[in-house]
SEBA-945474 format. One record per residue (C-alpha): residue in three letters; x, y, z. Coordinates in Angstrom, 2 decimals, decimal comma, always signed. Layout:
N
<site><code>ALA</code><px>X</px><py>Y</py><pz>Z</pz></site>
...
//
This chain:
113
<site><code>MET</code><px>+6,28</px><py>+7,22</py><pz>-10,63</pz></site>
<site><code>LYS</code><px>+2,62</px><py>+8,26</py><pz>-11,17</pz></site>
<site><code>LYS</code><px>-0,06</px><py>+8,32</py><pz>-9,35</pz></site>
<site><code>GLU</code><px>-3,15</px><py>+6,05</py><pz>-9,80</pz></site>
<site><code>LYS</code><px>-6,54</px><py>+6,15</py><pz>-8,24</pz></site>
<site><code>VAL</code><px>-7,61</px><py>+3,34</py><pz>-5,46</pz></site>
<site><code>ARG</code><px>-10,69</px><py>+2,14</py><pz>-4,44</pz></site>
<site><code>CYS</code><px>-10,21</px><py>+1,97</py><pz>-0,65</pz></site>
<site><code>TRP</code><px>-11,67</px><py>+2,02</py><pz>+2,78</pz></site>
<site><code>ARG</code><px>-10,96</px><py>+4,01</py><pz>+6,19</pz></site>
<site><code>VAL</code><px>-10,49</px><py>+1,30</py><pz>+8,89</pz></site>
<site><code>GLY</code><px>-8,63</px><py>+1,51</py><pz>+12,45</pz></site>
<site><code>LYS</code><px>-9,90</px><py>+2,64</py><pz>+15,82</pz></site>
<site><code>ASN</code><px>-10,27</px><py>+6,25</py><pz>+14,39</pz></site>
<site><code>ASP</code><px>-10,45</px><py>+5,46</py><pz>+10,68</pz></site>
<site><code>GLU</code><px>-7,07</px><py>+6,18</py><pz>+10,47</pz></site>
<site><code>LEU</code><px>-5,89</px><py>+3,88</py><pz>+8,16</pz></site>
<site><code>LEU</code><px>-6,84</px><py>+2,72</py><pz>+4,61</pz></site>
<site><code>ILE</code><px>-7,46</px><py>-0,44</py><pz>+3,17</pz></site>
<site><code>THR</code><px>-7,88</px><py>-2,20</py><pz>-0,50</pz></site>
<site><code>TYR</code><px>-9,43</px><py>-5,34</py><pz>-1,33</pz></site>
<site><code>PRO</code><px>-8,30</px><py>-6,47</py><pz>-4,71</pz></site>
<site><code>GLU</code><px>-10,34</px><py>-9,12</py><pz>-6,23</pz></site>
<site><code>GLY</code><px>-8,11</px><py>-11,95</py><pz>-8,25</pz></site>
<site><code>ASP</code><px>-5,76</px><py>-10,33</py><pz>-10,37</pz></site>
<site><code>SER</code><px>-7,09</px><py>-6,71</py><pz>-10,62</pz></site>
<site><code>GLY</code><px>-7,16</px><py>-3,85</py><pz>-8,18</pz></site>
<site><code>HIS</code><px>-4,46</px><py>-2,65</py><pz>-5,80</pz></site>
<site><code>ARG</code><px>-2,51</px><py>-3,63</py><pz>-2,80</pz></site>
<site><code>LEU</code><px>-1,05</px><py>-1,00</py><pz>-0,42</pz></site>
<site><code>ILE</code><px>+2,55</px><py>-1,19</py><pz>+0,84</pz></site>
<site><code>CYS</code><px>+4,45</px><py>+1,32</py><pz>+3,02</pz></site>
<site><code>CYS</code><px>+7,77</px><py>+2,20</py><pz>+3,32</pz></site>
<site><code>LYS</code><px>+9,49</px><py>+0,92</py><pz>+7,12</pz></site>
<site><code>SER</code><px>+11,20</px><py>+3,80</py><pz>+7,56</pz></site>
<site><code>CYS</code><px>+8,63</px><py>+6,69</py><pz>+7,32</pz></site>
<site><code>GLY</code><px>+5,24</px><py>+4,84</py><pz>+6,46</pz></site>
<site><code>LYS</code><px>+4,80</px><py>+6,38</py><pz>+2,93</pz></site>
<site><code>VAL</code><px>+1,83</px><py>+4,49</py><pz>+1,28</pz></site>
<site><code>TYR</code><px>+2,31</px><py>+3,33</py><pz>-2,25</pz></site>
<site><code>ALA</code><px>-0,21</px><py>+1,12</py><pz>-4,32</pz></site>
<site><code>VAL</code><px>+0,98</px><py>-1,66</py><pz>-6,18</pz></site>
<site><code>ASN</code><px>-1,26</px><py>-2,48</py><pz>-9,00</pz></site>
<site><code>VAL</code><px>-1,74</px><py>-6,09</py><pz>-9,04</pz></site>
<site><code>ILE</code><px>-2,01</px><py>-6,61</py><pz>-12,73</pz></site>
<site><code>LYS</code><px>+1,47</px><py>-4,69</py><pz>-13,79</pz></site>
<site><code>GLN</code><px>+2,91</px><py>-6,92</py><pz>-10,77</pz></site>
<site><code>LEU</code><px>+1,82</px><py>-10,07</py><pz>-11,74</pz></site>
<site><code>TYR</code><px>+3,21</px><py>-8,96</py><pz>-15,74</pz></site>
<site><code>ILE</code><px>+6,04</px><py>-6,76</py><pz>-15,14</pz></site>
<site><code>LYS</code><px>+7,87</px><py>-8,43</py><pz>-12,56</pz></site>
<site><code>SER</code><px>+6,38</px><py>-10,46</py><pz>-9,52</pz></site>
<site><code>ASP</code><px>+9,42</px><py>-10,33</py><pz>-7,28</pz></site>
<site><code>LEU</code><px>+8,21</px><py>-6,83</py><pz>-5,63</pz></site>
<site><code>ASP</code><px>+11,74</px><py>-6,45</py><pz>-3,67</pz></site>
<site><code>LYS</code><px>+13,74</px><py>-6,95</py><pz>-7,20</pz></site>
<site><code>HIS</code><px>+11,58</px><py>-4,56</py><pz>-9,00</pz></site>
<site><code>LEU</code><px>+12,07</px><py>-2,11</py><pz>-5,91</pz></site>
<site><code>LYS</code><px>+16,05</px><py>-2,19</py><pz>-5,94</pz></site>
<site><code>HIS</code><px>+16,22</px><py>+0,89</py><pz>-7,41</pz></site>
<site><code>VAL</code><px>+13,04</px><py>+2,91</py><pz>-6,24</pz></site>
<site><code>ALA</code><px>+13,91</px><py>+5,22</py><pz>-3,49</pz></site>
<site><code>CYS</code><px>+10,99</px><py>+6,50</py><pz>-1,36</pz></site>
<site><code>LEU</code><px>+9,90</px><py>+9,61</py><pz>-2,39</pz></site>
<site><code>LYS</code><px>+9,42</px><py>+10,92</py><pz>+1,51</pz></site>
<site><code>CYS</code><px>+12,07</px><py>+10,00</py><pz>+3,25</pz></site>
<site><code>ASN</code><px>+14,31</px><py>+8,94</py><pz>+0,43</pz></site>
<site><code>ALA</code><px>+15,42</px><py>+5,30</py><pz>+1,62</pz></site>
<site><code>ASN</code><px>+15,55</px><py>+2,50</py><pz>-1,21</pz></site>
<site><code>LEU</code><px>+12,25</px><py>+0,73</py><pz>-0,89</pz></site>
<site><code>ALA</code><px>+13,86</px><py>-2,91</py><pz>-1,72</pz></site>
<site><code>ASN</code><px>+13,38</px><py>-5,13</py><pz>+1,62</pz></site>
<site><code>ASN</code><px>+12,31</px><py>-1,78</py><pz>+3,31</pz></site>
<site><code>TRP</code><px>+8,40</px><py>-2,39</py><pz>+3,14</pz></site>
<site><code>PHE</code><px>+5,46</px><py>-3,54</py><pz>+4,78</pz></site>
<site><code>TYR</code><px>+2,12</px><py>-4,76</py><pz>+3,21</pz></site>
<site><code>TYR</code><px>-0,14</px><py>-2,00</py><pz>+4,54</pz></site>
<site><code>PRO</code><px>-2,34</px><py>-1,61</py><pz>+6,58</pz></site>
<site><code>ASP</code><px>-1,29</px><py>-5,15</py><pz>+7,78</pz></site>
<site><code>LYS</code><px>+1,75</px><py>-3,28</py><pz>+9,35</pz></site>
<site><code>TYR</code><px>+2,30</px><py>+0,34</py><pz>+9,30</pz></site>
<site><code>VAL</code><px>+4,72</px><py>+3,31</py><pz>+11,07</pz></site>
<site><code>ASP</code><px>+2,69</px><py>+5,26</py><pz>+13,34</pz></site>
<site><code>GLU</code><px>+3,22</px><py>+9,25</py><pz>+13,62</pz></site>
<site><code>TYR</code><px>+5,78</px><py>+8,41</py><pz>+16,36</pz></site>
<site><code>GLY</code><px>+7,96</px><py>+6,28</py><pz>+14,17</pz></site>
<site><code>SER</code><px>+6,25</px><py>+2,90</py><pz>+15,98</pz></site>
<site><code>VAL</code><px>+5,40</px><py>-0,30</py><pz>+13,95</pz></site>
<site><code>GLY</code><px>+1,63</px><py>-0,73</py><pz>+14,28</pz></site>
<site><code>VAL</code><px>+0,01</px><py>-4,11</py><pz>+13,38</pz></site>
<site><code>PHE</code><px>-3,86</px><py>-4,35</py><pz>+12,08</pz></site>
<site><code>GLU</code><px>-5,58</px><py>-7,29</py><pz>+11,83</pz></site>
<site><code>ARG</code><px>-7,66</px><py>-7,15</py><pz>+7,98</pz></site>
<site><code>PRO</code><px>-10,89</px><py>-7,59</py><pz>+8,73</pz></site>
<site><code>THR</code><px>-12,49</px><py>-11,14</py><pz>+7,24</pz></site>
<site><code>VAL</code><px>-15,90</px><py>-9,11</py><pz>+5,89</pz></site>
<site><code>ILE</code><px>-15,28</px><py>-6,67</py><pz>+2,91</pz></site>
<site><code>PRO</code><px>-17,22</px><py>-3,24</py><pz>+3,81</pz></site>
<site><code>ASN</code><px>-20,05</px><py>-2,10</py><pz>+2,01</pz></site>
<site><code>ASP</code><px>-19,22</px><py>-0,65</py><pz>-1,32</pz></site>
<site><code>ASP</code><px>-20,98</px><py>+2,56</py><pz>-0,66</pz></site>
<site><code>SER</code><px>-18,64</px><py>+3,27</py><pz>+2,06</pz></site>
<site><code>SER</code><px>-15,67</px><py>+3,45</py><pz>-0,26</pz></site>
<site><code>ILE</code><px>-13,41</px><py>+6,09</py><pz>-0,98</pz></site>
<site><code>ILE</code><px>-11,21</px><py>+6,71</py><pz>-3,98</pz></site>
<site><code>ILE</code><px>-7,32</px><py>+7,76</py><pz>-3,04</pz></site>
<site><code>GLU</code><px>-4,39</px><py>+8,76</py><pz>-5,29</pz></site>
<site><code>PHE</code><px>-1,46</px><py>+6,98</py><pz>-4,55</pz></site>
<site><code>TYR</code><px>+1,97</px><py>+6,74</py><pz>-6,31</pz></site>
<site><code>GLU</code><px>+2,28</px><py>+3,28</py><pz>-8,30</pz></site>
<site><code>VAL</code><px>+5,36</px><py>+1,77</py><pz>-7,99</pz></site>
<site><code>PHE</code><px>+5,03</px><py>-0,18</py><pz>-11,37</pz></site>
<site><code>SER</code><px>+4,64</px><py>+3,44</py><pz>-13,42</pz></site>
//
């Protein structure tokens, strides 16, 4: 996997989570490994044109942190995430998109690269 730059915003009680807002067929979604919580980017365009079934694509992809197979072993992040204690947390996505000036760019491993 290669890294891609992803525009995101810090959210959560202590700004401990990151969120993206893909627009139409562009941008990135984030997923995380259910086993360890490592976050990955999903390029929306690549998913649309390469393989729309994410689990099918991830069938032969192992998590870079814990080596667990990612097929059927991921959550959309930050909707669900694995906290520092290994518990699954839930985050309700705000309906209002934050201002552009509060966004940050972070590099994540992208699952289609």
